[in-house]
C-alpha positions in Angstrom: 74.3 89.9 77.1 76.4 87.3 77.5 79.3 86.2 80.0 81.6 88.2 78.7 79.4 91.6 78.8 79.0 91.4 75.2 75.8 91.9 73.6 74.9 88.7 71.7 73.0 90.7 68.6 76.6 92.1 67.1 78.2 88.8 67.2 74.9 86.9 65.7 74.6 89.9 63.4 78.4 89.2 62.0 77.8 86.0 61.5 74.8 86.4 59.9 76.5 88.6 57.4 79.6 86.3 56.9 77.3 83.5 56.2 75.4 85.8 53.7 78.2 87.1 52.0 79.5 83.1 51.8 76.5 82.5 50.2 76.7 85.5 47.5 80.3 84.3 46.5 78.9 80.6 46.4 76.0 81.3 44.4 78.5 83.9 41.9 81.3 81.0 41.0 78.5 78.5 40.5 76.7 81.1 38.1 79.5 81.1 36.5 80.9 77.4 36.4 77.4 76.6 35.2 77.6 78.9 31.8 81.4 77.8 30.8 79.1 74.4 30.1 76.6 76.3 28.1 76.9 76.1 24.2 77.4 79.4 22.7 75.2 79.7 20.0 75.6 83.3 18.1 72.4 85.2 18.3 70.4 86.3 15.5 70.1 84.5 11.5 72.3 81.8 10.8 73.4 80.3 7.6 74.0 76.6 7.3 74.8 74.2 4.5 74.3 70.4 5.0 71.7 67.4 3.4 67.9 67.7 3.7 66.4 64.7 5.4 63.4 64.4 8.0 63.7 64.6 11.4 62.6 61.0 12.2 65.0 59.7 9.8 68.1 61.7 9.3 70.3 60.7 6.8 70.1 57.2 7.6 66.7 56.2 5.5 64.6 53.1 6.1 65.0 49.9 3.8 62.5 49.5 1.2 62.0 53.5 1.1 63.7 53.4 -2.2 66.1 57.0 -2.4 66.5 59.2 0.2 64.4 61.4 -1.6 61.5 59.3 -1.5 61.9 58.4 2.1 61.8 62.0 3.0 59.6 63.0 1.1 57.4 59.7 2.5 58.2 60.3 6.4 57.2 64.3 5.9 54.1 63.3 4.5 53.3 60.9 7.7 54.3 64.3 9.5 57.8 64.2 10.5 59.4 67.3 10.1 62.1 68.6 7.6 65.9 68.6 9.2 69.1 69.4 7.9 72.0 67.3 8.7 75.7 69.4 9.0 78.4 66.7 9.9 76.9 64.5 12.7 74.4 67.3 13.9 70.6 66.8 12.8 68.9 70.1 12.9 65.0 70.6 12.7 63.4 72.4 10.2 60.8 74.9 11.4 58.8 76.9 9.2 55.1 77.4 7.6 56.4 79.6 4.6 55.4 77.4 0.9 58.3 78.4 -1.0 60.7 77.0 1.7 58.4 74.0 2.0 58.8 73.7 -1.9 62.5 74.1 -1.6 62.9 71.7 1.5 61.1 69.1 -0.6 62.5 69.4 -4.0 66.2 69.3 -2.2 65.3 66.1 -0.4 68.1 64.2 -0.5 70.2 66.7 -1.6 72.3 69.3 0.0 70.5 72.8 0.6 71.9 76.4 1.8 69.5 76.9 4.9 68.8 80.7 7.1 67.4 81.3 10.4 67.3 81.3 13.9 69.0 77.9 15.5 67.8 77.2 19.2 69.9 73.7 19.8 69.0 71.5 17.6 65.9 73.8 15.9 65.8 76.3 13.1 63.5 78.7 12.1 64.1 79.0 8.5 63.1 82.1 6.7 64.8 80.7 4.0 66.3 78.1 1.7 68.1 77.1 -1.6 70.1 74.6 -3.2 73.4 74.6 -2.1 76.2 75.3 -4.9 
């Protein structure tokens, strides 16, 4: 008991409850505001059309490497991955499908339409065709 005759545990219990309630509200507000700044991407497969390049050069190929197609093929042969340049975004294309890789190789330096699951700047490619 305190001087006024009230039990201290009641008062401290109310303060504890208020603190946890305020903390819960604060956490909920932070989570909501953080979700507003996260880029929204549709789940599932997407189809994008752009120029086929490589992850190292994009569309700004090195001088002395020939045409964009030759540069892309050289970079991929040396370990870079194919990439799709859509506007000012570069997506790294991930696939082990030989048919898809053949299309990407054929379309190096040209436009292609790619379908796959987008995860940030990576695409798990399920199909690729020459763009019309």
